[in-house]
N, C-alpha and C positions, 0 to 999 in steps of 0.2 A: 554313712554316719548313722548313729543311733538316735540322734535328736529327731523329733521332739519327744519320743517315747522315753520313759524312765526305765532304768534297769531295776527289776524287782527281785527281792529275795524271799518274798512271802506268799506268792500266788502260784496257782497251778494253771492259770490262763495260758493257752498255747501262744498267744500273741505277746506275752510278757517275757522278758529276759530272765533266765534262771542261772544260778552259779554253775560253772563248768563241771564241778564235782558231781552234780546230779544228772549229767547228760546220759540218756539211755543209749543202748547199743543197737536197738532194733528198728531204727527209723532215720529218715533224712532230717538233718538239722541245719539251721542257719547259725553260723558261728560269728561271734564278735571277738576281735583282737584289739589290743591296745599297744600302740607303738609310739615312737618319738613324736609322730604327727597327730596323735589323738586316737579316738576310738573309731574302728571301722568294722564293717561286716563283709564277709566273703560273698561273692556274687554267684556262688554255686553251692548246691547242697553237699553236705558231708555226712559220713557215717563214722561213728566211734568204733574203734577196734582196740584190742588189748594193748597194742603198741603205739597208738596214736589216732590218726584220722585218715580216712579215705575220701577222695572225691567221688561222690555217688555215681556220676555218669560214666566214669572211666575206670574206676577202682584203683586209680593211682594214689599212692600215699602222699599226703599233704603235710609239709613241714611247717606247722603253725603251733602256737601256744595260745589257744583261745582262752578267754576269761569268762564268757557267758554264752548261752545257747537259747534258742527257741525253736519251735516246730517250723520246718520249711513249708511254705505255702506254695501250691502250684501257680497261683496268680503271680507271685514274685518271679517264679521260674519262667513263666510265659513272657513277662515283661523283659527279662534279660535275653530271651531268645530273639527279640526284635533288634537288639543292638548288633550292628555289623561287626564282624571280626576284623581287626586290623592286622595286616601282614607286616612282618619285620621290614623296616626301611621305608614304609609307606608314610606319606604326609597326611595330616588331618584335613 
């Protein structure tokens, strides 16, 4: 979730959310999406391409319609690498 940070439209601070139309093509980005359940961030870095978005680690195309972006921080990446991967059919 994006809370407690606010989505900003007026700053160039890398920690602040920027409108998706301003997303650069040359770096890893954290993306925010809005769906029926609210505002969410993707847990992996993405790169903008002419036809959409790629998952940075695998170069797989990601079918999302993000609304905002900010710089991907390695600290967030390291945090998510500690989360165990669940296998299909496994129980929590």
